[in-house]
TORPA-617287 format. One record per residue: z, x, y of N, C-alpha, C in turn; residue in three letters; residue number from 1. Coordinates in nm, 3 decimals. Each point is the difference from the previous one (the first is absolute). Layout:
<rs>
> nw;nu;nv;caw;cau;cav;cw;cu;cv;type;seq
> Z;X;Y;Z;X;Y;Z;X;Y;ALA;NUM;
...
</rs>
This chain:
<rs>
> nw;nu;nv;caw;cau;cav;cw;cu;cv;type;seq
> -16.760;2.138;12.275;0.008;0.008;-0.143;0.147;-0.002;-0.045;MET;1;
> 0.033;-0.093;-0.088;0.139;-0.007;-0.045;0.008;0.060;-0.140;THR;2;
> 0.122;0.040;-0.033;0.029;0.053;-0.135;-0.004;-0.109;-0.103;LEU;3;
> 0.015;-0.123;0.038;-0.003;-0.114;-0.092;-0.127;0.002;-0.083;GLN;4;
> -0.114;0.041;0.058;-0.125;0.001;-0.070;0.004;0.093;-0.119;ARG;5;
> 0.081;0.103;0.005;0.006;0.102;-0.107;0.107;-0.026;-0.102;TYR;6;
> 0.074;-0.107;0.016;0.107;-0.033;-0.097;-0.067;-0.058;-0.124;LYS;7;
> 0.025;0.064;-0.116;-0.061;-0.050;-0.123;0.063;-0.133;-0.044;PRO;8;
> -0.069;-0.109;0.015;0.055;-0.129;-0.032;-0.050;-0.055;-0.132;GLY;9;
> 0.090;-0.059;-0.072;-0.033;-0.066;-0.129;0.068;-0.136;-0.007;VAL;10;
> -0.045;-0.078;-0.094;0.062;-0.134;-0.017;0.132;0.009;-0.074;SER;11;
> 0.075;-0.112;0.006;0.135;-0.004;-0.059;-0.002;0.031;-0.149;LYS;12;
> -0.097;-0.057;-0.068;0.005;0.023;-0.145;-0.025;0.145;-0.036;HIS;13;
> -0.077;0.070;0.082;-0.017;0.144;-0.026;0.122;0.080;0.036;TRP;14;
> 0.077;-0.044;0.098;0.128;0.064;0.032;0.095;-0.014;-0.119;LEU;15;
> 0.000;-0.116;-0.061;0.089;-0.022;-0.118;-0.045;0.079;-0.119;LEU;16;
> -0.133;0.012;-0.018;-0.055;0.084;-0.107;0.039;0.143;0.021;VAL;17;
> -0.012;0.051;0.118;0.036;0.138;0.031;0.146;0.026;-0.026;LEU;18;
> 0.085;-0.092;0.044;0.141;0.013;-0.023;0.029;0.001;-0.152;ALA;19;
> -0.055;-0.093;-0.071;0.018;-0.005;-0.146;-0.044;0.128;-0.069;GLY;20;
> -0.117;0.046;0.036;-0.052;0.124;-0.062;0.091;0.120;0.035;ILE;21;
> 0.044;0.005;0.123;0.089;0.111;0.041;0.128;-0.002;-0.080;SER;22;
> 0.065;-0.118;-0.006;0.128;-0.009;-0.074;-0.024;0.028;-0.148;TRP;23;
> -0.106;-0.055;-0.057;-0.029;0.020;-0.143;-0.024;0.150;-0.029;SER;24;
> -0.084;0.065;0.083;-0.032;0.139;-0.023;0.123;0.089;0.009;ALA;25;
> 0.079;-0.018;0.100;0.122;0.081;0.016;0.094;-0.028;-0.119;VAL;26;
> 0.012;-0.125;-0.039;0.084;-0.035;-0.114;-0.044;0.071;-0.129;GLY;27;
> -0.130;-0.002;-0.024;-0.052;0.061;-0.122;0.020;0.151;0.004;VAL;28;
> -0.024;0.063;0.117;0.020;0.144;0.012;0.145;0.039;-0.025;VAL;29;
> 0.094;-0.075;0.056;0.143;0.033;-0.017;0.041;-0.019;-0.149;LEU;30;
> -0.043;-0.111;-0.059;0.032;-0.024;-0.141;-0.062;0.106;-0.089;CYS;31;
> -0.117;0.042;0.031;-0.068;0.106;-0.079;0.079;0.133;0.011;ARG;32;
> 0.047;0.031;0.122;0.082;0.124;0.013;0.125;-0.010;-0.084;MET;33;
> 0.067;-0.116;0.004;0.118;-0.017;-0.083;-0.030;0.014;-0.147;GLY;34;
> -0.111;-0.057;-0.045;-0.040;0.007;-0.139;-0.027;0.145;-0.041;TYR;35;
> -0.071;0.072;0.083;-0.033;0.142;-0.029;0.129;0.080;-0.017;VAL;36;
> 0.094;-0.024;0.092;0.128;0.070;-0.007;0.076;-0.030;-0.125;TRP;37;
> -0.008;-0.127;-0.048;0.073;-0.041;-0.117;-0.064;0.049;-0.131;LEU;38;
> -0.124;0.038;0.003;-0.067;0.054;-0.119;0.065;0.130;-0.046;ARG;39;
> 0.071;0.069;0.091;0.057;0.127;-0.027;0.140;-0.013;-0.070;ALA;40;
> 0.053;-0.118;-0.010;0.133;-0.017;-0.062;-0.017;-0.069;-0.132;VAL;41;
> 0.106;0.007;-0.087;-0.007;-0.069;-0.130;-0.029;-0.149;0.019;PRO;42;
> -0.070;-0.059;-0.091;-0.052;-0.134;0.015;0.111;-0.105;0.020;ILE;43;
> 0.110;0.015;-0.071;0.114;-0.094;0.011;0.054;0.002;0.144;LYS;44;
> 0.019;0.120;0.055;0.049;0.011;0.135;-0.107;-0.052;0.099;LEU;45;
> -0.124;0.032;-0.023;-0.111;-0.046;0.087;-0.009;-0.149;0.005;GLY;46;
> 0.010;-0.067;-0.117;-0.005;-0.146;-0.005;0.118;-0.062;0.073;VAL;47;
> 0.117;0.057;-0.018;0.119;-0.050;0.068;-0.014;0.008;0.152;THR;48;
> -0.045;0.116;0.044;-0.019;0.021;0.147;-0.108;-0.092;0.052;ILE;49;
> -0.113;-0.013;-0.076;-0.109;-0.088;0.046;0.050;-0.144;0.009;ALA;50;
> 0.080;-0.046;-0.096;0.054;-0.138;0.001;0.090;-0.020;0.124;LEU;51;
> 0.079;0.103;0.035;0.083;-0.007;0.117;-0.090;-0.017;0.126;CYS;52;
> -0.109;0.078;0.005;-0.093;-0.007;0.112;-0.070;-0.136;0.006;GLY;53;
> -0.035;-0.054;-0.113;-0.069;-0.132;-0.004;0.095;-0.111;0.041;LEU;54;
> 0.126;0.010;-0.042;0.100;-0.099;0.039;0.025;0.007;0.151;THR;55;
> 0.009;0.124;0.049;0.010;0.017;0.146;-0.121;-0.055;0.075;GLY;56;
> -0.118;0.017;-0.058;-0.122;-0.049;0.066;0.005;-0.151;0.013;ALA;57;
> 0.041;-0.068;-0.105;0.010;-0.145;0.004;0.098;-0.044;0.106;LEU;58;
> 0.115;0.065;0.010;0.102;-0.035;0.097;-0.044;0.029;0.144;LEU;59;
> -0.060;0.118;0.022;-0.046;0.034;0.133;-0.114;-0.094;0.040;VAL;60;
> -0.088;-0.032;-0.091;-0.109;-0.093;0.030;0.061;-0.135;0.038;HIS;61;
> 0.090;-0.053;-0.083;0.053;-0.134;0.020;0.080;-0.011;0.127;ARG;62;
> 0.085;0.097;0.031;0.091;-0.013;0.110;-0.040;0.084;0.125;PHE;63;
> -0.106;0.071;-0.007;-0.042;0.082;0.113;-0.144;-0.008;0.036;GLY;64;
> -0.083;0.064;-0.080;-0.141;0.015;0.038;-0.080;-0.128;0.003;PHE;65;
> 0.035;-0.094;-0.086;-0.073;-0.129;0.005;0.026;-0.074;0.130;SER;66;
> 0.119;0.017;0.053;0.032;-0.062;0.130;-0.077;0.070;0.113;LYS;67;
> -0.007;0.130;-0.003;-0.080;0.075;0.098;-0.147;-0.037;-0.006;ILE;68;
> -0.052;-0.007;-0.124;-0.141;-0.038;-0.015;-0.023;-0.143;0.051;ALA;69;
> 0.096;-0.090;-0.029;-0.014;-0.137;0.049;-0.004;-0.010;0.150;GLY;70;
> 0.086;0.083;0.065;-0.001;0.001;0.149;-0.131;0.059;0.052;LYS;71;
> -0.050;0.103;-0.067;-0.129;0.058;0.042;-0.114;-0.099;-0.015;ASN;72;
> 0.000;-0.074;-0.111;-0.104;-0.098;-0.026;0.004;-0.110;0.108;ILE;73;
> 0.122;-0.050;0.030;0.013;-0.099;0.103;-0.046;0.053;0.139;ALA;74;
> 0.034;0.129;0.029;-0.042;0.058;0.125;-0.150;0.012;0.009;ARG;75;
> -0.064;0.046;-0.108;-0.146;0.010;-0.001;-0.066;-0.135;0.017;VAL;76;
> 0.056;-0.101;-0.063;-0.057;-0.138;0.015;0.008;-0.052;0.142;CYS;77;
> 0.092;0.052;0.081;0.013;-0.044;0.138;-0.094;0.079;0.094;ARG;78;
> -0.059;0.105;-0.050;-0.088;0.082;0.083;-0.131;-0.076;0.032;LEU;79;
> -0.071;0.045;0.102;-0.131;-0.059;0.030;-0.096;0.018;-0.118;PRO;80;
> -0.105;-0.074;-0.001;-0.097;0.007;-0.110;-0.049;0.142;-0.033;ALA;81;
> -0.021;0.077;0.103;-0.039;0.143;-0.016;0.109;0.085;0.065;LYS;82;
> 0.054;0.092;-0.075;0.107;0.088;0.054;-0.028;0.145;-0.039;SER;83;
> 0.073;0.086;0.063;-0.013;0.148;-0.030;0.027;0.021;-0.144;CYS;84;
> -0.080;0.089;-0.060;0.012;0.029;-0.141;0.138;0.057;-0.036;ILE;85;
> 0.067;0.057;0.094;0.131;0.058;-0.027;0.113;-0.102;0.012;PHE;86;
> -0.034;-0.124;0.032;0.102;-0.103;0.019;0.052;-0.060;-0.134;ALA;87;
> -0.045;0.057;-0.112;0.048;-0.051;-0.130;0.150;0.032;-0.016;PHE;88;
> 0.051;0.094;0.079;0.142;0.030;0.006;0.044;-0.013;0.146;GLN;89;
> 0.123;-0.040;0.021;0.055;-0.003;0.133;0.010;0.147;0.047;ALA;90;
> -0.013;0.022;0.130;0.001;0.136;0.053;0.126;0.076;-0.037;TRP;91;
> 0.115;-0.071;0.004;0.125;0.069;-0.032;0.003;0.041;-0.148;ARG;92;
> -0.073;-0.071;-0.082;-0.005;0.034;-0.144;-0.063;0.138;-0.024;SER;93;
> -0.090;0.037;0.089;-0.060;0.131;-0.016;0.104;0.113;0.012;TYR;94;
> 0.099;-0.021;0.089;0.111;0.098;0.016;0.081;0.007;-0.129;LEU;95;
> 0.029;-0.116;-0.060;0.075;-0.005;-0.124;-0.079;0.071;-0.109;ILE;96;
> -0.132;-0.019;-0.005;-0.083;0.068;-0.097;0.009;0.150;0.014;ILE;97;
> -0.005;0.050;0.123;0.011;0.145;0.025;0.136;0.050;-0.051;VAL;98;
> 0.104;-0.072;0.025;0.134;0.042;-0.046;0.005;0.000;-0.151;VAL;99;
> -0.054;-0.103;-0.063;0.001;-0.007;-0.147;-0.082;0.112;-0.063;MET;100;
> -0.115;0.033;0.058;-0.083;0.109;-0.052;0.075;0.132;0.016;VAL;101;
> 0.064;0.018;0.116;0.078;0.126;0.020;0.116;0.009;-0.099;ALA;102;
> 0.065;-0.111;-0.024;0.110;0.000;-0.098;-0.050;0.030;-0.141;LEU;103;
> -0.117;-0.056;-0.035;-0.058;0.026;-0.132;-0.037;0.147;-0.017;GLY;104;
> -0.057;0.055;0.102;-0.039;0.144;-0.006;0.128;0.086;-0.012;ILE;105;
> 0.102;-0.035;0.077;0.126;0.073;-0.007;0.061;-0.006;-0.139;SER;106;
> -0.001;-0.119;-0.060;0.057;-0.015;-0.131;-0.080;0.078;-0.105;LEU;107;
> -0.133;-0.006;0.011;-0.084;0.073;-0.099;0.022;0.150;0.010;ARG;108;
> 0.034;0.053;0.120;0.018;0.143;0.016;0.146;0.039;-0.005;HIS;109;
> 0.088;-0.093;-0.035;0.139;0.029;-0.011;0.031;0.061;-0.138;SER;110;
> 0.118;0.055;-0.015;0.037;0.053;-0.133;0.037;-0.105;-0.104;PRO;111;
> -0.002;-0.125;0.036;0.031;-0.109;-0.091;-0.103;-0.001;-0.113;ILE;112;
> 0.047;-0.004;-0.126;-0.097;-0.004;-0.111;-0.090;-0.118;0.010;PRO;113;
> -0.127;0.021;-0.027;-0.101;-0.106;0.014;0.028;-0.121;-0.082;LYS;114;
> 0.053;0.017;-0.119;0.030;-0.117;-0.086;0.107;-0.087;0.064;TYR;115;
> 0.085;0.053;0.086;0.097;-0.083;0.073;-0.063;-0.069;0.120;LEU;116;
> -0.109;0.052;0.049;-0.074;-0.066;0.110;-0.090;-0.110;-0.053;LEU;117;
> -0.033;0.010;-0.126;-0.098;-0.091;-0.060;0.043;-0.149;0.016;ALA;118;
> 0.127;-0.036;-0.025;0.034;-0.145;0.017;-0.017;-0.046;0.144;PRO;119;
> 0.031;0.090;0.092;-0.015;-0.039;0.145;-0.151;-0.026;0.029;VAL;120;
> -0.084;0.084;-0.046;-0.145;-0.012;0.025;-0.054;-0.125;-0.074;TYR;121;
> 0.047;-0.022;-0.123;-0.046;-0.118;-0.071;0.053;-0.127;0.065;ILE;122;
> 0.123;0.003;0.049;0.058;-0.117;0.069;-0.084;-0.035;0.124;THR;123;
> -0.023;0.095;0.085;-0.073;-0.024;0.127;-0.144;-0.031;-0.033;ILE;124;
> -0.063;0.077;-0.089;-0.140;-0.021;-0.030;-0.021;-0.137;-0.069;GLY;125;
> 0.086;-0.034;-0.093;-0.011;-0.132;-0.069;0.020;-0.115;0.094;GLY;126;
> 0.100;0.015;0.093;0.027;-0.106;0.097;-0.119;-0.016;0.096;ALA;127;
> -0.056;0.112;0.043;-0.119;-0.007;0.086;-0.116;-0.071;-0.068;LEU;128;
> -0.024;0.038;-0.126;-0.112;-0.061;-0.074;0.022;-0.149;-0.019;PHE;129;
> 0.118;-0.036;-0.044;0.030;-0.145;-0.020;-0.014;-0.077;0.129;LEU;130;
> 0.049;0.056;0.110;-0.009;-0.067;0.129;-0.141;-0.008;0.054;SER;131;
> -0.082;0.094;-0.043;-0.143;0.000;0.045;-0.071;-0.126;-0.049;SER;132;
> 0.045;-0.052;-0.110;-0.063;-0.120;-0.056;0.009;-0.118;0.097;LEU;133;
> 0.105;-0.003;0.082;0.017;-0.105;0.098;-0.109;0.007;0.107;GLY;134;
> -0.046;0.121;0.031;-0.108;0.015;0.099;-0.130;-0.060;-0.057;TYR;135;
> -0.025;0.022;-0.125;-0.124;-0.054;-0.058;0.004;-0.153;-0.002;TYR;136;
> 0.118;-0.052;-0.033;0.019;-0.146;0.003;-0.021;-0.055;0.142;SER;137;
> 0.062;0.071;0.098;-0.019;-0.041;0.140;-0.145;0.007;0.044;GLY;138;
> -0.068;0.103;-0.045;-0.143;0.016;0.033;-0.078;-0.116;-0.055;CYS;139;
> 0.028;-0.037;-0.122;-0.072;-0.113;-0.063;0.023;-0.128;0.080;TRP;140;
> 0.127;-0.025;0.041;0.031;-0.120;0.077;-0.076;-0.002;0.135;ARG;141;
> -0.002;0.114;0.068;-0.069;0.011;0.127;-0.152;-0.020;-0.020;VAL;142;
> -0.053;0.062;-0.104;-0.141;-0.010;-0.026;-0.039;-0.146;-0.032;PHE;143;
> 0.082;-0.069;-0.082;-0.031;-0.139;-0.036;0.008;-0.092;0.120;ARG;144;
> 0.092;0.030;0.094;0.013;-0.084;0.121;-0.113;0.026;0.097;GLN;145;
> -0.073;0.108;-0.022;-0.109;0.029;0.090;0.045;0.071;0.131;GLY;146;
> 0.128;0.033;0.005;0.051;0.063;0.124;-0.031;0.150;-0.002;ALA;147;
> -0.041;0.055;-0.113;-0.024;0.144;-0.005;-0.141;0.039;0.037;GLY;148;
> -0.083;-0.092;0.037;-0.141;0.032;0.036;-0.012;0.046;0.140;ASN;149;
</rs>
């Protein structure tokens, strides 16, 4: 009896859907946290901080996360027709995720005022959400090519 039998395998298009949903969900959660923190400050300051976060999100998406998502999409497309459900991210990416979660928890529990953390959360959350759209596009391409079945 091999462990291979117990590996949860899914098609490529489902891997891309899972990646997209994961990135979208985390992005929305981070943006929501930033928004909630900004509700406590005067509106003019809140809008200014939010715009800084949104500008940062566009830049991080364009020059960072979209490239990471593109590499992940290309990697998933090279996988066999059925792969482990956890293969939607490279294994080393899981270590980066753990570090980022730990950093986020540390920042949230630091003495830094929350409204100053809001643009960081909006930047990362917005960039994740925007980059998640690439996964959905990649999923559609794989599905249309019939390689995701």
